[in-house]
C-alpha positions in Angstrom: -41.0 -102.2 78.4 -42.5 -101.4 75.0 -40.2 -102.0 72.1 -38.7 -98.9 70.4 -40.4 -97.8 67.2 -38.7 -96.0 64.3 -40.7 -93.5 62.3 -39.6 -92.6 58.8 -40.1 -89.0 57.7 -42.4 -88.6 54.7 -40.9 -87.4 51.4 -42.7 -84.2 51.6 -40.9 -83.3 54.8 -37.4 -84.0 53.3 -37.9 -81.7 50.4 -37.9 -78.4 52.4 -34.7 -79.5 54.2 -32.9 -80.0 50.9 -34.2 -76.7 49.5 -33.0 -74.9 52.6 -29.6 -76.5 52.3 -29.0 -75.4 48.7 -28.7 -71.6 49.1 -26.1 -71.9 51.8 -23.9 -74.0 49.5 -24.2 -71.5 46.7 -23.4 -68.6 48.9 -20.3 -70.4 50.2 -19.1 -71.0 46.6 -19.5 -67.3 45.7 -17.6 -65.8 48.6 -15.0 -63.3 47.5 -16.1 -63.3 43.9 -16.1 -59.8 42.3 -16.9 -58.2 38.9 -14.7 -55.2 38.2 -16.0 -52.8 35.6 -13.7 -49.7 36.1 -15.0 -47.5 33.3 -17.7 -45.1 34.4 -18.2 -43.2 31.2 -16.7 -43.6 27.7 -17.1 -41.4 24.6 -16.1 -42.6 21.1 -16.5 -41.3 17.6 -18.9 -43.0 15.2 -17.1 -45.5 13.0 -14.3 -46.2 15.5 -13.8 -49.1 17.9 -15.3 -49.1 21.4 -13.2 -50.8 24.2 -15.1 -52.0 27.3 -13.2 -53.4 30.2 -14.3 -56.2 32.6 -12.3 -58.5 34.9 -13.4 -61.0 37.5 -11.7 -62.3 40.6 -12.5 -64.9 43.3 -14.0 -68.3 42.9 -17.3 -68.0 41.1 -19.9 -70.6 40.4 -20.4 -72.2 37.0 -22.3 -70.0 34.6 -22.0 -67.8 31.5 -20.7 -64.3 31.2 -22.6 -61.8 29.1 -22.4 -58.1 28.1 -25.8 -56.5 28.3 -26.9 -53.1 27.1 -29.4 -51.9 29.7 -31.0 -53.8 32.5 -34.5 -55.2 33.0 -36.9 -56.6 30.4 -35.7 -54.3 27.7 -32.0 -55.2 27.8 -30.1 -56.3 24.8 -27.4 -59.0 24.7 -24.3 -57.4 23.1 -21.9 -60.4 23.6 -21.9 -63.9 25.2 -19.5 -66.7 25.0 -21.7 -68.8 22.8 -23.2 -67.2 19.7 -22.2 -65.1 16.7 -21.6 -61.3 17.2 -19.9 -60.0 14.0 -18.8 -56.6 15.4 -17.7 -57.8 18.8 -14.4 -59.6 19.7 -12.8 -60.6 23.1 -9.7 -58.7 24.1 -8.2 -62.0 25.6 -10.1 -64.8 23.9 -9.2 -67.7 26.1 -9.1 -65.9 29.5 -11.3 -67.1 32.4 -10.9 -63.8 34.3 -10.6 -61.0 31.6 -13.9 -60.6 29.7 -13.1 -57.2 28.1 -14.5 -56.7 24.6 -14.0 -54.6 21.5 -17.0 -53.3 19.4 -15.9 -52.1 16.0 -17.6 -49.6 13.7 -19.8 -48.1 16.4 -23.0 -46.3 15.4 -25.2 -43.7 17.0 -27.7 -46.3 18.1 -24.9 -48.0 20.1 -25.1 -45.3 22.8 -26.3 -46.5 26.2 -25.2 -48.2 29.4 -23.3 -51.5 29.2 -23.1 -54.1 32.0 -20.7 -57.0 32.4 -22.9 -59.8 34.0 -21.9 -63.1 35.6 -24.7 -65.7 35.6 -25.2 -68.9 37.6 -27.4 -72.0 37.1 -30.6 -71.9 39.1 -32.2 -75.0 40.7 -34.7 -75.1 37.9 -31.9 -75.3 35.3 -32.1 -71.7 33.9 -29.6 -68.8 34.2 -30.0 -66.2 36.9 -27.8 -63.1 37.6 -25.0 -63.9 40.1 -22.8 -60.7 40.0 -22.7 -57.7 37.6 -20.5 -54.6 37.2 -21.5 -51.1 37.9 -22.1 -50.3 34.2 -20.3 -48.1 31.7 -22.2 -45.2 30.1 -21.2 -44.9 26.4 -21.8 -41.8 24.2 -21.3 -41.6 20.5 -20.0 -38.5 18.7 -21.1 -37.9 15.1 -18.3 -35.6 13.9 -16.7 -38.2 11.7 -19.9 -38.7 9.6 -19.1 -35.5 7.7 -16.4 -34.9 5.1 -15.4 -31.6 6.5 -15.7 -32.9 10.1 -13.3 -31.5 12.8 -13.2 -29.4 15.9 -14.8 -26.6 14.1 -17.9 -28.7 13.5 -18.5 -29.4 17.2 -20.3 -26.4 18.7 -20.8 -26.0 22.5 -22.9 -23.3 24.1 -22.3 -21.4 27.4 -23.5 -22.5 30.8 -25.8 -19.8 32.2 -25.9 -18.9 35.9 -28.9 -20.3 37.8 -31.0 -17.1 37.8 -28.9 -14.0 37.1 -28.3 -14.6 33.3 -31.2 -14.7 30.9 -31.3 -16.1 27.4 -29.0 -14.5 24.8 -26.2 -13.8 27.3 -22.7 -13.7 25.8 -20.8 -17.0 25.6 -18.6 -18.2 28.4 -15.7 -20.7 28.5 -17.9 -23.6 29.7 -17.9 -26.6 27.3 -21.1 -28.4 28.4 -24.6 -27.1 28.8 -28.1 -28.4 29.2 -30.3 -29.5 26.3 -32.8 -26.8 27.2 -30.2 -24.1 26.4 -29.1 -25.9 23.2 -32.7 -25.8 22.0 -33.0 -22.1 22.9 -29.7 -21.2 21.2 -30.8 -23.0 18.0 -34.0 -20.9 17.9 -32.0 -17.7 18.4 -29.3 -18.5 15.8 -30.8 -20.2 12.8 -28.3 -19.9 10.0 -29.0 -22.1 7.0 -25.3 -22.3 6.1 -24.5 -24.4 9.2 -26.7 -27.3 8.2 -28.8 -29.5 10.4 -28.0 -29.7 14.1 -27.7 -32.9 16.2 -27.2 -33.8 19.9 -24.9 -36.6 20.9 -23.6 -38.1 24.1 -24.2 -36.9 27.7 -27.2 -37.7 29.8 -30.6 -36.2 30.3 -29.1 -33.0 31.7 -26.0 -32.5 29.4 -24.9 -33.2 25.9 -22.9 -32.1 22.9 -24.2 -30.3 19.9 -23.0 -31.5 16.4 -23.6 -29.3 13.4 -24.1 -31.2 10.1 -22.4 -30.4 6.8 -23.4 -27.2 4.9 -26.4 -27.6 2.6 -25.7 -28.1 -1.1 -25.6 -25.0 -3.2 -28.5 -24.5 -5.7 -27.7 -24.1 -9.4 -28.3 -20.4 -9.1 -25.6 -20.1 -6.4 -23.2 -22.3 -8.4 -23.5 -20.0 -11.4 -23.0 -17.0 -9.2 -19.8 -18.6 -7.9 -18.5 -19.2 -11.4 -19.0 -15.6 -12.5 -17.5 -14.4 -9.2 -14.4 -16.5 -9.6 -14.0 -15.5 -13.3 -14.3 -11.8 -12.4 -11.7 -12.2 -9.6 -9.3 -13.5 -12.2 -9.6 -10.7 -14.7 -12.8 -11.4 -16.6 -14.7 -8.3 -17.9 -18.5 -8.0 -18.1 -19.7 -7.3 -21.7 -23.2 -5.9 -22.5 -25.1 -8.6 -24.4 -26.8 -6.0 -26.5 -23.5 -5.0 -27.9 -23.3 -8.3 -29.7 -25.5 -9.5 -32.4 -27.9 -12.3 -31.4 -26.6 -15.7 -32.3 -23.0 -14.5 -32.7 -20.8 -17.3 -31.5 -17.6 -17.0 -33.5 -15.7 -14.5 -35.5 -15.5 -14.9 -39.3 -12.3 -16.5 -40.5 -10.6 -14.9 -43.5 -10.0 -17.0 -46.6 -6.5 -18.5 -46.4 -6.5 -21.3 -49.0 -5.3 -21.5 -52.6 -7.0 -20.4 -55.8 -6.8 -20.2 -59.6 -5.8 -17.2 -61.7 -8.0 -17.1 -64.8 -6.4 -16.9 -68.2 -6.6 -13.7 -70.2 -7.5 -15.5 -73.4 -9.4 -18.7 -74.1 -6.2 -20.4 -75.1 -4.3 -19.5 -71.9 -4.6 -22.2 -69.2 -5.7 -21.2 -65.7 -2.9 -21.4 -63.2 -3.2 -22.6 -59.6 -1.9 -20.1 -57.0 -1.1 -21.7 -53.7 -2.1 -19.9 -50.5 0.2 -19.0 -47.7 0.8 -22.1 -45.5 0.7 -21.7 -41.8 3.9 -22.6 -40.0 2.0 -24.6 -37.4 -1.4 -26.1 -36.7 -2.2 -23.6 -33.9 -5.6 -21.8 -34.4 -7.6 -19.3 -32.4 -10.8 -20.7 -30.9 -13.8 -18.7 -29.8 -16.2 -20.5 -27.5 -19.4 -19.4 -25.8 -20.0 -21.0 -22.4 -23.8 -20.8 -21.6 -24.7 -21.4 -18.0 -28.3 -22.7 -17.8 -30.6 -23.5 -14.9 -29.8 -27.2 -14.9 -26.4 -27.4 -16.6 -24.1 -25.7 -19.1 -23.4 -26.0 -22.9 -20.6 -24.9 -25.2 -21.7 -22.9 -28.2 -24.6 -24.9 -29.7 -23.6 -28.2 -28.0 -25.5 -30.5 -25.8 -26.5 -29.8 -22.2 -23.9 -31.0 -19.6 -25.0 -31.4 -16.0 -23.5 -29.5 -13.1 -23.7 -32.6 -11.0 -21.8 -34.9 -13.4 -18.4 -35.8 -11.8 -16.8 -35.7 -15.3 -17.6 -32.0 -15.6 -16.2 -31.1 -12.1 -12.7 -30.4 -13.4 -14.1 -28.2 -16.2 -16.1 -26.1 -13.8 -13.2 -25.8 -11.3 -11.0 -24.5 -14.0 -13.6 -21.8 -14.9 -14.0 -20.9 -11.2 -10.2 -20.4 -11.0 -10.1 -18.2 -14.1 -8.3 -20.9 -16.1 -9.0 -22.2 -19.6 -10.1 -25.8 -19.3 -7.9 -28.5 -20.9 -10.7 -29.5 -23.2 -10.7 -26.1 -24.9 -6.9 -25.9 -25.0 -6.8 -29.1 -27.0 -9.2 -27.7 -29.6 -6.9 -24.6 -30.0 -3.8 -26.8 -30.5 -1.6 -24.1 -28.9 -3.6 -21.2 -30.2 -5.5 -18.6 -28.3 -8.8 -19.5 -26.6 -11.4 -16.7 -26.3 -14.1 -17.7 -23.9 -17.4 -15.9 -23.4 -19.7 -16.7 -20.5 -23.5 -16.1 -20.9 -25.8 -16.1 -17.9 -29.0 -18.1 -18.5 -29.4 -19.4 -14.9 -33.2 -18.6 -14.9 -33.8 -20.4 -18.2 -34.3 -24.0 -19.1 -31.9 -25.4 -21.8 -33.4 -25.4 -25.3 -31.4 -27.1 -28.0 -30.7 -24.5 -30.7 -31.7 -25.0 -34.3 -28.9 -26.0 -36.7 -27.4 -23.0 -38.4 -26.7 -23.1 -42.2 -23.0 -23.6 -42.9 -21.4 -22.7 -46.2 -19.5 -25.4 -48.1 -16.0 -25.8 -46.6 -15.0 -29.2 -48.1 -12.8 -30.3 -50.9 -13.2 -29.7 -54.7 -11.9 -30.7 -58.1 -10.3 -28.7 -60.8 -12.7 -28.6 -63.8 -11.4 -29.3 -67.3 -8.5 -31.5 -66.2 -8.3 -35.0 -67.7 -7.1 -36.3 -64.3 -9.0 -34.3 -61.6 -6.9 -33.7 -58.5 -8.7 -33.7 -55.1 -7.7 -30.5 -53.3 -7.1 -30.2 -49.6 -5.9 -33.8 -49.0 -2.8 -34.3 -46.8 0.3 -36.2 -47.9 0.8 -39.7 -46.5 3.6 -38.5 -44.2 1.5 -35.6 -42.9 -1.4 -37.9 -42.3 0.7 -40.3 -40.4 2.1 -37.5 -38.3 -1.5 -36.2 -37.5 -2.6 -39.7 -36.5 0.4 -40.1 -34.2 -0.3 -36.7 -32.5 -4.0 -37.7 -32.1 -3.1 -41.0 -30.5 -0.6 -39.4 -28.1 -3.3 -36.8 -27.0 -5.5 -39.7 -25.6 -4.4 -40.1 -22.0 -4.4 -43.9 -21.3 -4.5 -45.1 -17.6 -2.7 -48.4 -17.7 -4.1 -49.3 -14.3 -7.7 -49.1 -15.7 -9.3 -51.5 -18.2 -8.4 -50.8 -21.8 -10.3 -51.5 -25.0 -9.6 -51.1 -28.8 -12.0 -49.0 -30.9 -12.0 -49.3 -34.7 -13.2 -46.2 -36.5 -14.3 -46.3 -40.2 -13.9 -42.8 -41.6 -16.1 -41.1 -44.2 -13.1 -40.7 -46.5 -12.6 -44.4 -46.6 -9.8 -44.5 -44.0 -9.6 -46.6 -40.9 -8.3 -45.8 -37.5 -7.7 -48.1 -34.5 -7.1 -46.5 -31.1 -6.9 -47.7 -27.5 -9.2 -46.1 -24.9 -10.0 -46.7 -21.2 -13.5 -48.0 -20.4 -14.3 -44.6 -18.7 -13.4 -42.5 -21.8 -16.5 -40.8 -23.3 -17.9 -40.8 -26.8 -16.8 -37.2 -27.3 -13.2 -38.3 -26.8 -13.6 -40.4 -29.9 -14.9 -37.3 -31.8 -11.9 -35.2 -30.6 -9.5 -38.0 -31.7 -11.0 -38.1 -35.2 -10.7 -34.3 -35.5 -7.1 -34.5 -34.3 -6.2 -37.3 -36.7 -8.0 -35.6 -39.7 -7.7 -31.8 -39.1 -9.7 -31.2 -42.4 -12.8 -32.6 -40.6 -12.7 -30.0 -37.8 -15.1 -27.8 -39.8 -17.2 -30.7 -41.1 -20.4 -31.8 -39.4 -20.6 -35.5 -38.8 -22.1 -38.1 -36.5 -20.9 -41.4 -35.1 -22.8 -44.6 -35.6 -22.6 -48.2 -34.6 -22.8 -51.2 -37.0 -25.3 -54.1 -36.9 -27.6 -52.5 -36.0 -26.9 -49.0 -37.2 -27.5 -46.6 -34.4 -26.5 -43.0 -34.0 -24.6 -42.2 -30.8 -26.5 -39.1 -29.8 -25.4 -38.9 -26.1 -21.6 -38.2 -26.3 -21.4 -37.8 -22.5 -21.8 -41.6 -22.1 -18.7 -43.6 -21.3 -17.7 -46.4 -23.7 -18.7 -49.0 -21.1 -22.1 -47.4 -20.6 -22.7 -47.2 -24.4 -21.7 -50.9 -24.8 -18.8 -49.9 -27.2 -16.0 -52.1 -25.8 -14.0 -53.5 -28.7 -16.6 -52.1 -31.1 -16.6 -50.7 -34.6 -17.7 -47.1 -35.1 -18.6 -45.5 -38.4 -18.3 -41.8 -39.2 -21.1 -40.4 -41.3 -21.1 -36.8 -42.7 -24.3 -34.8 -42.2 
């Protein structure tokens, strides 16, 4: 009897057996494993937080869990357990079954379908999809992008019947319609005041129409609004031809002192004091000129409509009120404000008008000439105190000290906020020295000497923090 022989299978025959064994083991490990993604559709407003829910049950194989936006080769990884995703956080950070996430500050480009996917390790060492959820369709609304956003900004159009209703039919109560009808409605109702239209959310057959903010008004419309607001509050239109060209203020009668001349050469001239006013109130007449690109007061510099510092001034005019800036000049007196329409003209700086001498003088023939028109030390101190209190200081904002060297040899030191403007310094000087209200002067820096021509600049912009400013008469 021949001896029994044992044949060893070659290695190439063993490999298929091992490969056929592996899938069965993996399937057994994944029995009963489920990925629950209960949200079918989610709508969220841009800028808010998106909450996506995903839980897992059953015994799953080892492998990572990821959130994907879209499937196939064009998918995008939104979150996985390893890696940095600044806008994404786990709802339960250490959980092995709850993989819900929060996406903060959502944007329009975040719209899409999100999948919660469980991976497993393949025989070759890579990751392959083991289970995934059904997907959550996310739509982003744009209403919160606009300052005046609200329900009135979200427009929806009627749902037409399949064939019995043609374009242009009256609106119904339906809140959702197709993109085709939205486009047709936009062609039929093109009103510029509503701004640009957008479409957000929905699918290829439905969506929501979002109307953007109203377009900004042109300078021509802004000037029209100012005149309209002034007329509604009692302003009266005046024919420009009834006024002389260049008339910007009424002549002021002489109200000072004088000298009575002697009847004979030997008789000394006697000074006669004028009638003193009981208070410092004075009537002010101002011409507000509204140009194509800004406005000016009397013969002053052009001030832009778009400058935030001029917004309160224009709002007061629109409401028919006298701006605080002009009330301060009147010191309690009456303010007469004229408005001139130059909306179709570019601003042209007017030529300087000759002004008669309105300064101080000396009595001739006196051995000790006395300067006329100067204030007493007590009155001067009172004026400086009033001027200082008129400067509104915001203690919560940065503060600086400005030293002012006056043309009469005096010196003033005043606190200002960094956002005060150079014209505030001019108003402070006029309040502290009322005699200079009718005097033309400029403000200059020291070392190097430079004239401060743009008085709309803030102290910080003009590099005048803790600076010394010199007043020079012109």
